[in-house]
C-alpha positions, 0 to 999 in steps of 0.5 A: 499499500502507498504511504501517504507522507504529510507535508506543511499542508493541512490536510489528511488522506480519507481514513477509509484508506489506512493500511491493515494496521491502521495507518493513515499517514506518516509525518507532520507535526503536533500543530494544534490545526493538524491535531484538530483536523485529524481529530475531526477525521477520526485519525489520531497520532501514535509516535513510536520510537525509531519511526516517523510520526505515525497517524491512525485510524483503526478498524474496528474502533473501541468507542463508549456510549457515555449514557450506556456506560456500564459502572461495576458495583464495586466502583460504585461503592467506591464512588459512594465513599469517593476518597478522592476529590475530582477536578477538572482542568486544574493540572493538565500538564502534570496529568500529561507527563504522570501518563507519560511516565506511568509503566504499562504491562508489555510496554517498553517507553512511552509514545508521549514524547516531549514534541506530543506533550508541547502540542497538547498543551497548546491544545489546552490552552486553547480550550480543546484539551481537557484533564480529569484528575483525582486528588487525595489532599492536595496530592495528584493521584490519578486522571486522565486527558483528552480531546473535546471536539463538538459532542465528543470526547477523544480519550488518550491515556490515563494513570493511577497512583492509588487504587481505582483513582483513574476509574473514579476519575473516568466515571465523573467524567462519563456522568458530566459528559452525559449531563452536557449531552456528549455523544461518543467517547472515543477509546481508539484501541481495545482495552479490558480496563474500558470494556469493563465500562461498556466500550465496544468495538465498532466498524470504522465505517459505523465510528466515521459516520457517527462521528461526522454527525457529532463534531459538527456542532459547537464545542464546549471550550475549556477549561471545563468544571465539574458541575455534579455532586456524587449522587447526580452523577451516580443517577446519570450512569445508572441509566 
């Protein structure tokens, strides 16, 4: 398959032409305009050590409908006690660095390279990239980050330094996204962790069709703020 090399021009080839591995294009940069264009077309960057920058649109795509999210009973119990304070957009740089440093089974190194961190920090400053944080006291113990565009949240990475810290943050995010009318959470590729929340694999064509219907509306720019109490959040998550 021919490899599409990106230039300074802000464009991507159609994601339907991706390779069997999901690679759409090679090269480019982390300019906010390029990142937003990619997300709007269902394409995301995934750097790999020793290779040029790769842009992906996998088939199938791992997707979660916030209103159909499944919250395990054990996590519901923890949420009711909520040992952590959940905040939005108060420590984006710290969250993305913690995600970069998190050790993951079967993975050497990280795809969250310095250039990526800088690019997403600019997206955060522009109100498109967001962090969801779990604190114990004043100490950050877990969280996640991603990009909001239209009525879609594109999840990127999460980390936890204490039990269920990132799960609590993610559950509260799902409740808030539901309250705000978001329709999709893009989880990109399969993980058992997100499957427990109800994420499922969609054919690329189904995902792209849903995406086009969701990204055209007004984007809720940041900084975001958690507006829900725990009982209201749990009631939304029980639908």
